[in-house]
PALUMTOR-613391 format. One record per atom (N, C-alpha, C, CB): residue in one letter; x, y, z; atom name. Coordinates in nm, 2 decimals. Each point is the difference from the previous one (the first is absolute). Glycine has a CB too. Example, Ala and Ser with C-alpha at 12.3 -4.5 7.8 and 13.67 -1.06 7.14 Angstrom:
2
A  1.32  -0.57  0.78  N
A  -0.09  0.12  0.00  CA
A  0.09  0.12  0.00  C
A  -0.19  -0.12  0.12  CB
S  0.15  0.23  -0.19  N
S  0.09  0.11  0.00  CA
S  -0.08  0.11  0.08  C
S  0.12  -0.06  -0.22  CB
! end
This chain:
75
X  -2.98  -2.01  -0.82  N
X  0.06  -0.03  -0.13  CA
X  0.11  0.10  -0.03  C
X  -0.22  -0.09  -0.08  CB
X  0.33  0.03  0.04  N
X  0.12  0.08  -0.03  CA
X  0.00  0.06  -0.14  C
X  0.13  -0.14  0.16  CB
X  -0.12  0.27  -0.17  N
X  0.01  0.06  -0.14  CA
X  0.14  0.00  -0.05  C
X  -0.19  0.15  0.06  CB
X  0.20  -0.19  -0.18  N
X  0.14  -0.01  -0.06  CA
X  0.00  0.10  -0.12  C
X  0.03  -0.24  0.07  CB
X  0.09  0.28  -0.10  N
X  0.03  0.09  -0.11  CA
X  0.06  -0.08  -0.12  C
X  0.03  0.20  0.16  CB
X  -0.08  -0.20  -0.28  N
X  0.06  -0.07  -0.11  CA
X  0.14  0.04  -0.02  C
X  -0.22  -0.02  -0.11  CB
X  0.31  -0.08  0.07  N
X  0.14  0.03  -0.02  CA
X  0.03  0.12  -0.08  C
X  0.04  -0.24  0.02  CB
X  -0.12  0.26  -0.13  N
X  0.03  0.11  -0.09  CA
X  -0.02  0.13  0.07  C
X  -0.08  -0.14  -0.20  CB
X  -0.03  0.15  0.28  N
X  -0.02  0.12  0.08  CA
X  0.11  0.03  0.10  C
X  -0.25  -0.03  -0.04  CB
X  0.28  -0.08  0.11  N
X  0.11  0.02  0.10  CA
X  0.13  0.04  -0.06  C
X  -0.11  -0.18  0.14  CB
X  0.15  0.13  -0.25  N
X  0.12  0.04  -0.07  CA
X  -0.01  0.14  -0.04  C
X  0.04  -0.23  -0.08  CB
X  -0.16  0.28  0.03  N
X  -0.02  0.13  -0.05  CA
X  0.02  0.10  0.12  C
X  -0.15  -0.08  -0.18  CB
X  0.10  0.04  0.30  N
X  0.01  0.08  0.12  CA
X  0.14  0.02  0.04  C
X  -0.22  -0.08  0.07  CB
X  0.30  -0.03  -0.08  N
X  0.15  0.01  0.03  CA
X  0.06  0.10  -0.09  C
X  0.00  -0.24  0.09  CB
X  -0.02  0.23  -0.22  N
X  0.06  0.08  -0.10  CA
X  -0.04  0.15  0.02  C
X  0.01  -0.19  -0.16  CB
X  -0.14  0.21  0.19  N
X  -0.06  0.13  0.02  CA
X  0.06  0.07  0.12  C
X  -0.21  -0.07  -0.11  CB
X  0.24  0.00  0.21  N
X  0.06  0.06  0.13  CA
X  0.15  0.00  -0.01  C
X  -0.20  -0.07  0.13  CB
X  0.26  0.00  -0.22  N
X  0.15  -0.01  0.00  CA
X  0.06  -0.08  0.10  C
X  -0.01  0.22  -0.09  CB
X  -0.07  -0.30  0.16  N
X  0.05  -0.09  0.11  CA
X  0.03  -0.13  -0.06  C
X  -0.14  0.11  0.17  CB
X  0.25  -0.17  -0.12  N
X  0.04  -0.13  -0.05  CA
X  0.06  -0.07  0.12  C
X  0.04  0.09  -0.24  CB
X  -0.05  -0.22  0.23  N
X  0.06  -0.08  0.11  CA
X  0.14  -0.04  -0.02  C
X  -0.22  -0.09  0.04  CB
X  0.27  0.11  -0.17  N
X  0.14  -0.04  -0.03  CA
X  0.09  0.12  0.03  C
X  -0.08  -0.16  -0.18  CB
X  0.20  0.14  0.23  N
X  0.09  0.10  0.03  CA
X  0.12  -0.01  -0.10  C
X  -0.07  0.00  0.25  CB
X  0.05  0.00  -0.38  N
X  0.10  -0.01  -0.10  CA
X  0.07  0.13  -0.01  C
X  -0.13  -0.17  -0.12  CB
X  0.26  0.18  0.09  N
X  0.07  0.12  -0.03  CA
X  -0.06  0.07  -0.13  C
X  0.21  -0.09  0.12  CB
X  -0.19  0.22  -0.13  N
X  -0.05  0.07  -0.11  CA
X  0.07  -0.05  -0.13  C
X  -0.04  0.20  0.14  CB
X  -0.03  -0.21  -0.25  N
X  0.06  -0.04  -0.12  CA
X  0.10  0.09  -0.06  C
X  -0.21  -0.12  -0.05  CB
X  0.20  0.25  0.09  N
X  0.09  0.10  -0.05  CA
X  0.13  0.00  0.07  C
X  -0.19  0.14  -0.05  CB
X  0.20  -0.22  0.16  N
X  0.13  -0.01  0.07  CA
X  0.03  0.11  0.10  C
X  0.08  -0.12  -0.20  CB
X  -0.18  0.20  0.23  N
X  0.03  0.10  0.10  CA
X  -0.01  -0.06  0.14  C
X  -0.10  0.18  -0.16  CB
X  0.17  -0.12  0.25  N
X  0.00  -0.05  0.13  CA
X  -0.08  0.09  0.09  C
X  0.22  -0.11  -0.03  CB
X  -0.25  0.07  0.15  N
X  -0.08  0.08  0.09  CA
X  0.05  0.14  0.03  C
X  -0.08  -0.22  0.10  CB
X  0.22  0.23  -0.09  N
X  0.06  0.13  0.04  CA
X  -0.03  0.10  -0.11  C
X  0.18  -0.12  0.12  CB
X  -0.17  0.08  -0.25  N
X  -0.03  0.09  -0.11  CA
X  -0.14  0.05  0.01  C
X  0.18  -0.11  -0.14  CB
X  -0.27  0.02  0.17  N
X  -0.15  0.03  0.01  CA
X  -0.02  0.10  0.11  C
X  -0.06  -0.22  -0.10  CB
X  0.13  0.20  0.21  N
X  -0.02  0.09  0.12  CA
X  0.06  0.13  -0.03  C
X  0.01  -0.19  0.15  CB
X  0.10  0.20  -0.22  N
X  0.06  0.13  -0.04  CA
X  -0.09  0.07  -0.09  C
X  0.23  -0.10  0.02  CB
X  -0.30  0.03  -0.11  N
X  -0.10  0.07  -0.09  CA
X  -0.12  0.06  0.08  C
X  0.07  -0.16  -0.19  CB
X  -0.11  0.08  0.29  N
X  -0.11  0.05  0.08  CA
X  0.04  0.13  0.08  C
X  -0.09  -0.24  0.02  CB
X  0.21  0.23  0.03  N
X  0.05  0.12  0.08  CA
X  0.01  0.12  -0.09  C
X  0.12  -0.15  0.16  CB
X  -0.06  0.13  -0.28  N
X  0.01  0.11  -0.10  CA
X  -0.13  0.06  -0.04  C
X  0.21  -0.11  -0.08  CB
X  -0.31  0.02  0.06  N
X  -0.14  0.04  -0.04  CA
X  -0.06  0.09  0.11  C
X  -0.02  -0.21  -0.14  CB
X  0.04  0.16  0.27  N
X  -0.06  0.07  0.11  CA
X  0.07  0.14  0.02  C
X  -0.05  -0.22  0.11  CB
X  0.18  0.23  -0.13  N
X  0.07  0.13  0.01  CA
X  -0.05  0.09  -0.11  C
X  0.20  -0.12  0.10  CB
X  -0.22  0.07  -0.22  N
X  -0.04  0.08  -0.11  CA
X  -0.14  0.05  0.02  C
X  0.14  -0.13  -0.15  CB
X  -0.23  0.04  0.21  N
X  -0.14  0.04  0.03  CA
X  0.00  0.12  0.11  C
X  -0.08  -0.24  -0.06  CB
X  0.16  0.22  0.16  N
X  0.01  0.09  0.11  CA
X  0.05  0.14  -0.05  C
X  0.03  -0.19  0.16  CB
X  0.07  0.18  -0.24  N
X  0.06  0.13  -0.06  CA
X  -0.10  0.07  -0.08  C
X  0.23  -0.10  0.00  CB
X  -0.31  0.02  -0.08  N
X  -0.10  0.06  -0.09  CA
X  -0.11  0.06  0.08  C
X  0.05  -0.16  -0.18  CB
X  -0.10  0.09  0.29  N
X  -0.10  0.05  0.08  CA
X  0.03  0.13  0.07  C
X  -0.07  -0.24  0.04  CB
X  0.19  0.24  0.02  N
X  0.05  0.12  0.07  CA
X  0.02  0.12  -0.10  C
X  0.11  -0.14  0.18  CB
X  -0.06  0.11  -0.30  N
X  0.02  0.10  -0.10  CA
X  -0.14  0.07  -0.03  C
X  0.20  -0.13  -0.10  CB
X  -0.30  0.05  0.09  N
X  -0.14  0.05  -0.03  CA
X  -0.05  0.08  0.12  C
X  -0.04  -0.19  -0.15  CB
X  0.07  0.15  0.27  N
X  -0.05  0.07  0.12  CA
X  0.07  0.13  0.02  C
X  -0.06  -0.22  0.10  CB
X  0.20  0.22  -0.12  N
X  0.08  0.11  0.03  CA
X  0.01  0.10  -0.12  C
X  0.13  -0.14  0.16  CB
X  -0.15  0.09  -0.28  N
X  0.01  0.08  -0.12  CA
X  0.15  0.02  -0.04  C
X  -0.21  0.12  0.06  CB
X  0.29  -0.20  0.00  N
X  0.15  0.01  -0.04  CA
X  0.06  -0.14  0.04  C
X  0.01  0.25  0.04  CB
X  0.11  -0.27  -0.08  N
X  0.07  -0.12  0.03  CA
X  0.03  -0.01  0.15  C
X  0.11  0.00  -0.23  CB
X  -0.15  -0.11  0.30  N
X  0.03  -0.01  0.14  CA
X  0.14  -0.04  0.03  C
X  -0.23  -0.07  0.03  CB
X  0.28  0.12  0.08  N
X  0.14  -0.03  0.05  CA
X  0.00  -0.14  0.06  C
X  0.05  0.24  0.04  CB
X  0.07  -0.30  -0.03  N
X  0.01  -0.13  0.06  CA
X  -0.05  0.00  0.15  C
X  0.20  -0.05  -0.15  CB
X  -0.18  0.16  0.22  N
X  -0.05  0.02  0.14  CA
X  -0.15  -0.01  0.00  C
X  0.20  0.13  0.06  CB
X  -0.27  -0.06  -0.16  N
X  -0.14  0.00  0.00  CA
X  -0.06  -0.14  -0.03  C
X  0.01  0.24  -0.08  CB
X  0.06  -0.31  -0.01  N
X  -0.04  -0.14  -0.03  CA
X  0.01  -0.09  0.13  C
X  0.08  0.03  -0.24  CB
X  0.03  -0.02  0.31  N
X  0.03  -0.07  0.12  CA
X  -0.11  0.03  0.11  C
X  0.25  -0.01  -0.06  CB
X  -0.27  0.14  0.07  N
X  -0.10  0.04  0.10  CA
X  -0.14  -0.05  -0.03  C
X  0.14  0.20  0.05  CB
X  -0.18  -0.20  -0.17  N
X  -0.13  -0.05  -0.05  CA
X  -0.01  -0.14  0.04  C
X  -0.02  0.17  -0.19  CB
X  0.12  -0.25  0.15  N
X  0.00  -0.14  0.03  CA
X  0.00  -0.03  0.15  C
X  0.13  -0.04  -0.21  CB
X  -0.06  0.11  0.29  N
X  0.00  -0.01  0.14  CA
X  -0.14  0.02  0.06  C
X  0.24  0.07  0.01  CB
X  -0.30  0.04  -0.06  N
X  -0.13  0.03  0.06  CA
X  -0.11  -0.10  -0.04  C
X  0.06  0.24  -0.02  CB
X  -0.05  -0.30  -0.10  N
X  -0.10  -0.09  -0.04  CA
X  0.03  -0.15  0.03  C
X  -0.04  0.16  -0.18  CB
X  0.15  -0.18  0.25  N
X  0.03  -0.14  0.04  CA
X  0.03  -0.01  0.15  C
X  0.09  -0.04  -0.23  CB
X  -0.10  0.15  0.30  N
X  0.02  -0.01  0.15  CA
X  -0.08  -0.10  0.07  C
X  0.06  0.24  -0.02  CB
X  -0.19  -0.25  -0.02  N
X  -0.09  -0.09  0.07  CA
X  0.03  -0.15  -0.02  C
X  -0.17  0.18  -0.01  CB
X  0.25  -0.21  -0.09  N
X  0.02  -0.14  -0.03  CA
X  0.12  -0.05  0.07  C
X  -0.10  0.03  -0.22  CB
! end
């Protein structure tokens, strides 16, 4: 016997996970490049903050680059 999920539950699961089958553009009008730039900026801010806490001072650009290299070499 096949188990089915009621439509209301299935829709709730989609909303809870944020998954959607439609590929509509954002209502705000942002494009993918702006979203990617935001992600990169957030990652850089996180890394700078993490190294600042570890070093007890503001990290240099060389230290940031070296940390990224060490943690991404295996990929």
